N, C-alpha and C positions, 0 to 999 in steps of 0.2 A: 384658343382659336382652333376650330376643327377644319381640317384640310381634306378636300376631295381631289383625287388624282385619277384621271381616266383619259383614254384616247377619244372618248365621246364627250359631248357637251353635258355639263353638270350644272344644275341650278338649285338655288335654295327654295324650299317648299313653304308655301303659305299654309296657315291652318285650314283654309278652305280646301286647298288641294289635298292636304293630308286626309281630311274627312272623305273627300271623293275617292282617294286611294284606298282607304279602309273599306269602302263599299265595293271595290273592284273584285270581280270573281271571274272564273272561267278562263278562256284562252288569253284574255288581255293581261293576266298576271301569271307567268309561268311558275312552275314549282321551283324552289330554291336549290334543288339537287344539282342542276346543271351548273349553276354558279359555284356551288361548293366544290364540284369536281374541277372546275376551271381554276379555282383557288389552289387546290391541292397540286394540280399540274403546274401551275405557275410558280408555286413555292419550290417544287422539285427542280424546275428549270432555272430558278432565280430570274424569272421574267414575269412581271406583273402587269404588263401593258394591256392585256385583254380584260382587266378588271377595273371596276370603279371602286376606289378606296376612299374611305373617310377616316381621317386621323386627327386626334387632338394633340399631337406632338409636333415639334418643329422638324424632326428628322424625316427625310424622304424615305418612304417605306422600302422601296427596292434597294436603295443604298444601305439602309439599316439591315435588311435581309442578307445581303452579300457580305457585309462586314461581320455579321454574327456567325454565319455558316462557313465562312472561308476556311478556318482550320479543320472543321468537320469534313468538308469536301476533300481537302488535301489528304486527310487520313483515310477516308473511304477509297480514294483513288489508289492509294498505296496497297490497300488490301485486294484490289481487283474486283471487289463486290460492289453492287449498286446500292446506293441509299434510296429511300423512298418516302413519299408523303401520300397517305391514303385518307379518304373520307371514312371516318369510323361511324359517324352518326349525324343525321340532319333532323332536327325536330322543330316544326313550326309552332310558334307560341300563340296562345289566345290573347288577343289584344282588344282594347276598347275601340268603339267606333271612331273616336277622334284620334286614334293612334295608327301609325303605319304598320303594316304586317311585318313580323320579325321571324327569324329562324335561327336557332342555336346550332352551330356546327362544331363537331369535335373532329380533330385531325390526328391521325396516328403517324408519328415520325419514326423512322428506323435508320440509324447510322452505324454501318460496320466500320469501327474505328481502328481495329487491329485484330489479328487472328485470335479468336476466342473472346472478343469484346465487341458486343453490339449494344448500342444505347437505344432503347425503345422508350418513347414517352408520348404523351398526348397533350395537345393545347386546344383551347376553345376560342371561338370568336362568334360574332353575331352578324347576320345579314339583315339589312333593313330595306324594305321595298320603297323605291322612289319612282312614283308614277310619272308619265310624260307630262309636259306642260299642257295646259288646257288648249284644245283645238289643235294639238300637235299630232302628226302621224307616227311619231315614235312610240315604242311599246313600253317604255319604262325599263328600269333595271334594279337588280338586287345590289345594294351597296355593301361592301365589306368593311366592317368596323376594325380599323387597324390599331393594334396596341403592341408594345414591345414584347409582351409575353406570348404573342401569337407564334413567335419563332422558337422560343424555348421557355420552359416553365419558370414562372416567377421572375422573369428578366425585367429589370427596371431601366429607365432612361440612363444612357451613358455606360451601361454595362455590356461587356463582351465576353466571349468564351476563349479559353486557352486549354490545350491538351498537355498532359504530362504523363510520360511512361514511368511507372513505379517499378524499380529494379529489385528483384529478389536477391537475397544473400545466397551465394553458392554453398552447397553442402560440403562437408568434409569427408575424407576417407578416415576411418577410425581404425585403431589397432585392436588387439584382442581384449584390452582392458576398457575399451570404449573411449580412450583418449584420442585427441586429434592427431592423426598421423600426417595427413597432408592438409595444411592450413596456411593462412596468410603469414608470411615471415618477412622480416625486414631485409631489403636488398639494396645494393648500390648499382646504379646504372652509370657506366663509365664510357665516355666518348669525347671526341674533339668538338669543341664549340668554336665555330669559325669566327664568331664575334670577338674571341679572345686573341686572335692572331692576325698578322698582316699576311696577305696572299703569298709572298715569297717563302713563308715558313710552314705553309700547309703540309707539304710533302715530308719535310724533315720530322716534324712533330708527330704526324700521323704514323710514320714508320716506327718512331720510338715507342709510341703507345702499342702498336701492333706487336712489336717484339716483346714487350713486357707481358702482354696478355695471351700470347701464343697464336696470333693471327698471321696470315700472309701479309707482310709489310706492303708490298707493291699493290696488292688487291685492295687493302684497306685505304691506302693513300689515294688510289683511283676513286674509291667511293667518296672520300672527303672532297676531292677536287671537283667531282661532278655534281656535288650537292650545292644548294643555293648559298649565296655569300653570307647569309646569317644562319645557316643550318647547324643543327646539333646532330652529329653522326655517331650513333651508338656503336661501340666496339664490343662490349661484353657486359653482362649482368652477373654480379656475384653476391653471395650472402654477406650480410654485415657481420654475422658471427664468424670470426676468423677460424674458430675450431672446426667448423663444419663447412667452410667455404669450398674446400676441395681444390683451391688454387694456391700457388706458391708466392703470390704477391698480395699486397693489401691496397685498400683504397688510398691510403696516404702515399704509397709508392706511385700510384697513378697521378695523384694530385701534384706530385713533384715535377711532372712533365708539363711544360708550358703549353697552354691551349686546351688542356684537359678539364672537363667539367664533370664532377661526380654528383649525381642526383640521388636523393633518398627516395625509395619507393617500397612497395610490397608486392609479393608474388605468392601464388599457391605452391608451396614446396613441402617436401618430405623432411624428416629430421636431418638427413645428410644429403650431400649432392649425389651420392650413388645409391641411396636406400631403395632397393627393389625397383630401380628405375625402369627396367624393361617390363615389369609387371604393372606397376602403378601408372606409368605413363606420365603425361603432363597436361596441364591446362594452360591456355594462352589465348591471344587474339585469334579469331577465326581466320582460317586460310581461305584463299579464293575458292578452292575446291569445296570446302565445307559450306561456304556461303551459297555456292551454286547448287549444291545438293539439297539445301534446306528448303527450297521453294519459298523463299522469302521469310522464313522463320528466324534466320540468323542474318545479322547485318554486320557491316564492317565495324570493327571495334568491339564487338561482343566477345566476352570471354567464354570459351567453350573447351571441352575436352579434345585434345589433339591426338592422343594415343593412349594405349593401355586401358586400365580400368577407368581413367578419367574420360576416355572416349566411349567405352562400352556402356558406362552408366551415366552418360552425360545428361540424359533427360531427367533422371532422378536428382542428380546433383544440381542441375541448373534451376529447377523449379519453374515457375511461370510468372511472367510479367503481370503487373497490375496496371490500371489506367485510371486517371482522374481527368474529368472535365471541370476546370475551374471557372467560376464566374469572377471576373475582375472588373474593377472600377476604372474610371478615366485615368487614374495614375498607374494602372497596371498592378494594383494590389489585389490579392485574392480576397474576395468577400465571403465566398462559400463554395462548396462543391455541388454541381448539378448532378454529377454521376461519379461514382468512385468504386472501384473494385481493387482491394488490396492485393499486392503481390503475394504469391505463395513461395516461401523460401524453399530452396532445394533441400532434399532429404540427405542425411548423412548415410554413407555406405560403410558398413562394418566389415573390415577384413579380419583375418585370424593371425596377422603378423604379431609376433612377440618382438618388439623393437630391439631389445638387448641381444637376442639370439640372431636376428637378421644382421645387425651391425657386426657382431662377432664373426658370422659366416663370411661377410664381405671382407673383413679385415684378414681373415685366414687366406682368402683367395686373391688378395690385392696384388701379390707379386707373382701369380701363376700366369705364365705367358700364353699357353694354349687356352682354348675355350674350356671352361670348368664350371662346376656347380656344387652347391651344398644345399640339400633339402632336408628339413627336419619336420616330422609329423608326430603329433601326439596320438598314440594308438588308442587311448580310451575314448577319444572324441573324433578323430580324423582331422583335427584342425592342423592346417599347414602353418607352422610357427615361423619357419624361415624358408625362403626360396631364393637363394643368392646365386647370381650368375657372375662369373669372373670377368675381368676386363677383356680377356682374350676373345670373348664372344661378340665384341664390338656392338653392344646394344641389344643383341638377340637374347631372348629369355631361354638360355640353355637349360635352366632348371626345370621349366615347365613345358617347353615345346621341343626340346632336343629329341632326336630320333637316332638312337645308337644301339649297336649290338651290346647287350649287357654282359657278355662273357660268362664267367663262372658264377657271378651273382645269381644268374638264372637257375643255377643248380638247386636253389631252394624249391623252385617249382618242379624240377626234375626229381628231386628227392620225394616230394609229395606224390608224384605219379608212381614212383617205384614202391612206396609204402602201400599205395592203393592196389598195386599188383602183387603185394605180399612180401616185399623186401623191407625189413625194418632196421633201425639203427644198429642193433647188435648182430644182425645176420651177416654171414660171410659173403663177400663179393671178391671178384678177381680184378686186380689192378696191374695189367701187364705194361711193359714199356711202350707198346704200340698196339693198335688194333686197325684192321683194314676192313673197309666197307665198300663194296662194289669197285674195288681197285684203288680206292683212295685210303691212304694211311694217316692215322691220327696219333699224335703223341702227347705226352704230358709236357708241361712247361719246363724249360731248362732249369736245372737245379732242383727238380722234384726229388724229395728224399727217398733214397733207395730202400730204407727200412719200412716205407709205406707202400711198397709194391708187392705184387703177388697176392696171396690169399689174406685179405684184411677185412675188418668189419666195415659196414657202410659208414659208420661214424668216422673211422679213420680215413676212409677214401674221401669223405666229404670235408673233413678237417683240413686235409692237404690238397683238396681240389683235384682229385684224380679224373682226368678226362676219359681215360680208357675204360675205367670202371663204369662210368655213367653211360658211355656209348654201348658197352657190352651188355650191361644189365637192361638198359633202356630199349634194346632191340625188341624186347617182348611187349613194350608199351606202345599202344597206338598213338599216332600223332594227334588225333582228336582228343585223346585222354590227356596228353601232355598240355595241349592248349586249354583244356577244361581246368586242369590244375592251376595253370597260370591265372586264369580268370578268377578262380576261387581265392587267389591271393591278391586280387585287385589289379593284376597286370592286363590291361586291355579291356577291363570291365567299364561299362558306362558309369559315369559318376558326375554328380552336379557340383563340380568344382567351383563354379561361379566366375571363372576366368578362363580364357583360352588355355587349353591344356591337352597334351598328348600323354596318355598313360602307358600304352604299349600295344604291341601287335604280335600275335603268334599264329602262324598258319595252322589250319586244321587238317591239311593234307600236305604230304611231302614225299619226295623220292627217298630211297634208302640213305643216300648221302645227305639229303636235306634234313632228314629226321635225325641223323647222327649229329649234324651241325646244330640243330635246334636243341638237342639234349645238353649241349655245352654252351648255349646262349649265343650262338653265332648264326651265320647264314641269313635266313629271312626273319629271324626274331629281332624285334626292335623294342626299345624301352627308353623312357625319359628318366632323368634322376628322380622326378616326382613319382613316376611309376614304380621304380625300385624301392624308394622310401616307403611307398604304400605296401609293397610286398613284406618288408621288414615289420611294418606296423601291424599287418594282419597276423603275422606270426606272434607278435607280442600280445595282441588283443584276443587271440583265440577265435577270431572270426574275420570275415572279409571286411576290411576298412574301406569306407568311401571317403576320400580326401575332400576337404572343403577349404576354400581360401576366402570366399566372400559369403557372408550370411545374407539372407533375403532382407530387403528393406520392408519394414512394417508399415502398413497403412494406418494412419492415426485417425481415420474417420473424417467426417465432414469438417471443412474449415469455414470460417466466416467469409461469405462472398462479398461483403461490403457494399451491397446494392444500395443505391441512393433512395431517399424517401419518395422520389417521384415515380418509383416503379421501374427504374432502370434495371436491366437484366444483363447477366454475363452468360453468354452461350458457350463458354469454354469448358464446361464439365461439372463434376459433382463437388469439387472442393476437396477431394481426397488427396492425400500425399501422392507425389508422382511415383509411378512404378519404377522399380529398379531393374526391370528386365533388360537384357542386353539388346542393343541395336542389331538388326538383322545382319549388318555387314561388319559387326565389331569383332567377331571371332574369325581367325584364320581357319583354313580347312583342317588343320591338325587338332581342332578342339574336340576332345572326346565327348564333351557333354552337349555339343550342338550338332554332331554328325548325324546324318539321316540313315546311315547303315544300321542293320539290325544289331542289337546288343549281343556281343559274343556270349556263348552259352558256357556256364560252368557245370559242375557236376550236380546231380539231382539234390544231394544233401548239403552241398557247399562245404566249406572248411569247418571241420569239427575241432572242439577244444583238445581232444586227444591228439589229433593230427598236428595241431599247432604246437602242443607241448613237445612232441617228438621232434619237430622241426627246430624248436627253440633249443632243445638238447643238442641237436647237430650243430647249430650255430654256436652254442656254448663250447663245443669241442674245438671249433676253429680258433677261439680265443685261448682255450686251455692248452692246446697242443699243436695247433695248426698255423696257418699263414697269417692270422691276426693276433699272434701272441704278444705283439707290441702293445696291445690294448689291455693286457691282463692286469696292469697296475692302475688303470683308469677307474676311479670310483663309479660304481653303478653299472658297469658294462656287464651284460649277461649273455651276449651273443654277437656274432659278426659273420661276414662272408666277404672274401676278396674276389675280384674278378679282373681278367685281362682278356681283351677281345681284339684280335688282329683285324685290320681292315685295309682297304685299298689293294695294293699289290702284296700285302702280307708283311710288309716291312715296318708298318706303323701299328701302334696298339692303343686302344682305349684302356684307361686304368679306372677301376671301380672299387669301392668298399661300402658294405652295409654294416650297420651296428645298431644294437638295441641297448639302451642305457636308461634304467628306470622307466618313466612313462615318456620315452622319446625313441623314435625310430629315425635313423639318419642315413642318407645316401650321399657319398662323395664321388664325384666324377671328374676326370681330366681327359680331354679328347686325345692328346698325344702324350704318352708316358711310357714308363718302363713296365712295371707290374703293379697290380692292385696293392700289394703289400708295401712296395717301396715308393710308389708315387702318391696313391690316394691315402695309404695308411697314415703317414705323418700328418697330413691335413686333417684326417679324422681325429687323430690324437690331440692336435691343437684345439680343435673345435670342442670336443667333449671335455677336455681339461679346463677350458676357459669358460664353459657355460655356467 
């Protein structure tokens, strides 16, 4: 049975009337375009009351329309963009004299379903002219032939639409070997399940669990008490692998406490609980701040980068969501897809970390109380193999972001500036017990060997770290030339590290006392452990090394956009792999590779191999006869430099040591120590011996 619905009177037409209608022309039969536009407008508003509809289905057209488009409307509303129905084409057909006039109408639909996903398609229907009854003053009307597939392509009776977001797999952080560094690992989620306890025992058992896992007992008990009566209140998440869990208790210890529920889960984690944590950062459920800043791209429950490289490269690691519009039958079973764009999985981000070296460095620093760091760079490539920050830094990346006076380790740059001024390793310099500049007196460190004072070679002065010789000889070196020498060694030079990093800072102008302090790595001279490891690496490489910690993510070309056969389109982009460029707000101000200041200028010719060989020779003397003689028996060590830098009121000292061993340049730093040789030296020895 065909059904007509209209707010106006509709009658069945006799053959005689049809013949008369076929003969109608001129103003008595308006063009179908106006009705076609009214149809498009009504479909867009989900209001068909202004139309005359003819249907051979039992479904009411307007009800059917609303049921089909309801999920599409909801999705479009969330995007904040407007959906549309437009008249694409109206073509009047040639009909026989005994047939009513007809017009074919093509409608263009557009549904913005999610950011980057707009479903565009067309549907067709027919308008049939129904003239007014004989002797009637009415003008007649174009009737719309209603079918299920007028709303969506190929839709049959009883079928509806459902939307599904297709989630991408998050990319992994990789190590230098291309192995997964941060990936899904098994964890235990440990907490109080209030359904396991009677209310009088909530406080006692909550406090017992808190004491086991290291939480404030009263605060956790309050959280449990304020949660719903059937709530599960998480206390801590630990790794299932006890060897890398980083805690002193096990899941079984927690299970032994009444009321505790231990749930198995997975999390994106590094090989150990401390592994480069301040650099890699973490991924987890989006915070309220991240959701607010995303302009709707991130929703509650989404896993995103929270900090570190996970945050900086979040767009690349996350990938992009796909979307499917399913056609479902009356039982809710998916029959086919009307539109589908597959998710693009996140790209892997390759770091240069050598896991064994990073873990070793962290083990060496594990019991150092002040802020500390060990950085290892491969001179031949600039790859940062380890960037470990000790627990004393309280989560700060001391290794890459620390800004400290480098003390006598900076004398590598001072020696380079002296050689450029004509003072070479075998040349004689004077190392007095003290030297005065503009009324300020400088001395050597306590315990400086007496036999290395007076007239000695630059090699001897460097080996024992004579402050007075460097200040005295350096008086003839311009501050700008000292700064240029530092840049030629990589200290303060711009470099595409790929992660937030501070390499160093050396002023190009200074007063007489400021210049004297700069010559011995104090005053306004600043460096990070990464910066000083780069200095050692440049000496070993024979040219300025540019350290790199993250390699660029490669674009793998166009991906399958998964467009449906109906011509659905994805307006989200080209299908290329996501870019791994850093978010604008991902790097702190200390990032040398994102700062907008001009690149510090080195010398015109840069570091030469001859200069580097002489510097390597000087560093070799530090091991053979000077302050790093403790490294003489460590295999592969060919050079080193110790450093001590007073800070604050002068009663506290930074302790440093640099070393070159085979194709490895290492910097060790301790914020509060005795001397470079006595505080940093043993740590360097343990690291190089254990590598």
